[in-house]
C-alpha positions as a Markdown table, in Angstrom:
| # | Residue | x | y | z |
|---|---|---|---|---|
| 1 | Ala | 46.8 | -38.3 | 37.1 |
| 2 | Glu | 48.0 | -40.0 | 33.9 |
| 3 | Leu | 51.4 | -40.9 | 35.5 |
| 4 | Ala | 49.7 | -42.3 | 38.6 |
| 5 | Arg | 47.5 | -44.5 | 36.4 |
| 6 | Met | 50.5 | -45.7 | 34.4 |
| 7 | Asp | 52.4 | -46.5 | 37.6 |
| 8 | Gln | 49.5 | -48.5 | 38.9 |
| 9 | Glu | 49.3 | -50.4 | 35.6 |
| 10 | Thr | 53.0 | -51.1 | 35.8 |
| 11 | Val | 52.7 | -52.5 | 39.3 |
| 12 | Gln | 49.7 | -54.7 | 38.2 |
| 13 | Ala | 51.6 | -56.0 | 35.2 |
| 14 | Arg | 54.7 | -56.9 | 37.3 |
| 15 | Ala | 52.5 | -58.7 | 39.8 |
| 16 | Ala | 50.8 | -60.6 | 37.0 |
| 17 | Glu | 54.2 | -61.5 | 35.4 |
| 18 | Glu | 55.4 | -62.9 | 38.8 |
| 19 | Glu | 52.3 | -65.0 | 39.1 |
| 20 | Ile | 52.6 | -66.4 | 35.6 |
| 21 | Leu | 56.3 | -67.2 | 36.1 |
| 22 | Gly | 55.4 | -69.0 | 39.3 |
| 23 | Leu | 52.8 | -71.0 | 37.5 |
| 24 | Ile | 55.2 | -71.9 | 34.7 |
| 25 | Ser | 57.8 | -73.0 | 37.3 |
| 26 | Arg | 55.3 | -75.1 | 39.1 |
| 27 | Leu | 54.1 | -76.8 | 35.9 |
| 28 | Met | 57.6 | -77.4 | 34.7 |
| 29 | Ser | 58.4 | -79.2 | 38.0 |
| 30 | Leu | 55.5 | -81.6 | 37.3 |
| 31 | Leu | 57.1 | -82.7 | 34.0 |
| 32 | Pro | 59.6 | -85.6 | 33.7 |
| 33 | Asp | 63.1 | -84.2 | 33.8 |
| 34 | Pro | 64.0 | -85.0 | 30.2 |
| 35 | Val | 60.9 | -83.2 | 28.9 |
| 36 | Ala | 61.5 | -80.2 | 31.1 |
| 37 | Arg | 65.2 | -79.9 | 30.0 |
| 38 | His | 64.2 | -80.2 | 26.4 |
| 39 | Leu | 61.6 | -77.4 | 26.8 |
| 40 | Val | 64.1 | -75.2 | 28.4 |
| 41 | Arg | 66.6 | -75.9 | 25.6 |
| 42 | Leu | 63.9 | -75.2 | 22.9 |
| 43 | Arg | 62.8 | -72.0 | 24.6 |
| 44 | Ser | 66.4 | -70.7 | 24.4 |
| 45 | Gln | 66.4 | -71.4 | 20.6 |
| 46 | His | 62.9 | -70.5 | 19.6 |
| 47 | Ser | 60.2 | -68.1 | 20.6 |
| 48 | Arg | 57.8 | -71.1 | 21.1 |
| 49 | Ser | 58.7 | -74.6 | 22.4 |
| 50 | Val | 55.2 | -76.0 | 22.1 |
| 51 | Val | 53.1 | -75.4 | 19.0 |
| 52 | Arg | 49.8 | -76.6 | 17.6 |
| 53 | Val | 49.3 | -79.2 | 14.9 |
| 54 | Gln | 47.9 | -77.6 | 11.7 |
| 55 | Asp | 46.5 | -79.9 | 9.1 |
| 56 | Gly | 49.0 | -82.6 | 10.0 |
| 57 | Ala | 51.9 | -80.2 | 10.1 |
| 58 | Cys | 54.0 | -78.7 | 12.8 |
| 59 | Gly | 52.8 | -75.2 | 13.7 |
| 60 | Gly | 56.4 | -74.1 | 14.3 |
| 61 | Cys | 58.3 | -75.1 | 11.2 |
| 62 | Phe | 55.3 | -76.2 | 9.0 |
| 63 | Ser | 56.9 | -79.6 | 8.2 |
| 64 | Leu | 54.5 | -82.4 | 7.6 |
| 65 | Leu | 54.4 | -84.9 | 10.5 |
| 66 | Pro | 54.3 | -88.6 | 9.8 |
| 67 | Thr | 50.7 | -89.6 | 9.5 |
| 68 | Gln | 50.5 | -91.4 | 12.8 |
| 69 | Gln | 52.2 | -88.6 | 14.7 |
| 70 | Gly | 49.9 | -86.1 | 13.1 |
| 71 | Leu | 46.9 | -88.1 | 14.2 |
| 72 | Asp | 48.3 | -88.6 | 17.7 |
| 73 | Ala | 48.9 | -84.9 | 18.1 |
| 74 | Ala | 45.6 | -83.8 | 16.6 |
| 75 | Gln | 43.7 | -86.2 | 18.9 |
| 76 | Gly | 45.9 | -85.6 | 22.0 |
| 77 | Arg | 46.9 | -89.2 | 22.4 |
| 78 | Ala | 50.6 | -88.8 | 22.7 |
| 79 | Leu | 53.3 | -86.2 | 23.3 |
| 80 | Val | 54.6 | -85.6 | 19.8 |
| 81 | Arg | 57.9 | -84.0 | 18.9 |
| 82 | Cys | 58.5 | -82.6 | 15.4 |
| 83 | Asn | 61.2 | -84.5 | 13.6 |
| 84 | Ser | 62.3 | -81.3 | 11.9 |
| 85 | Cys | 62.5 | -78.6 | 14.6 |
| 86 | Ser | 62.1 | -80.8 | 17.8 |
| 87 | Arg | 59.2 | -78.7 | 19.1 |
| 88 | Tyr | 56.4 | -80.4 | 20.9 |
| 89 | Val | 53.2 | -80.5 | 18.8 |
| 90 | Val | 49.9 | -80.5 | 20.6 |
| 91 | Arg | 46.2 | -80.5 | 19.6 |
| 92 | Lys | 44.5 | -77.3 | 18.7 |
| 93 | Ser | 42.0 | -77.3 | 21.5 |
| 94 | Trp | 41.9 | -78.9 | 25.0 |
| 95 | Lys | 38.2 | -78.5 | 25.4 |
């Protein structure tokens, strides 16, 4: 019974993974080509290519962002790239 339950969970996890990968692919196709290529390149180098702004700093490398970039990222006004690690820095919440 335990093996059957584990097999069922494995099948469900694989289906969820396929769905998530499909959504990621669809969303990547909506991005401008330079942004999409940069995200792919970042993903091959880092575990995260998009991080949150934390007190005016990059959530990936913790370098302070220039004041205006930190504000733009925190307020969601612009697509901000960290000058140190090149990750995209976004606001904490999209609510």
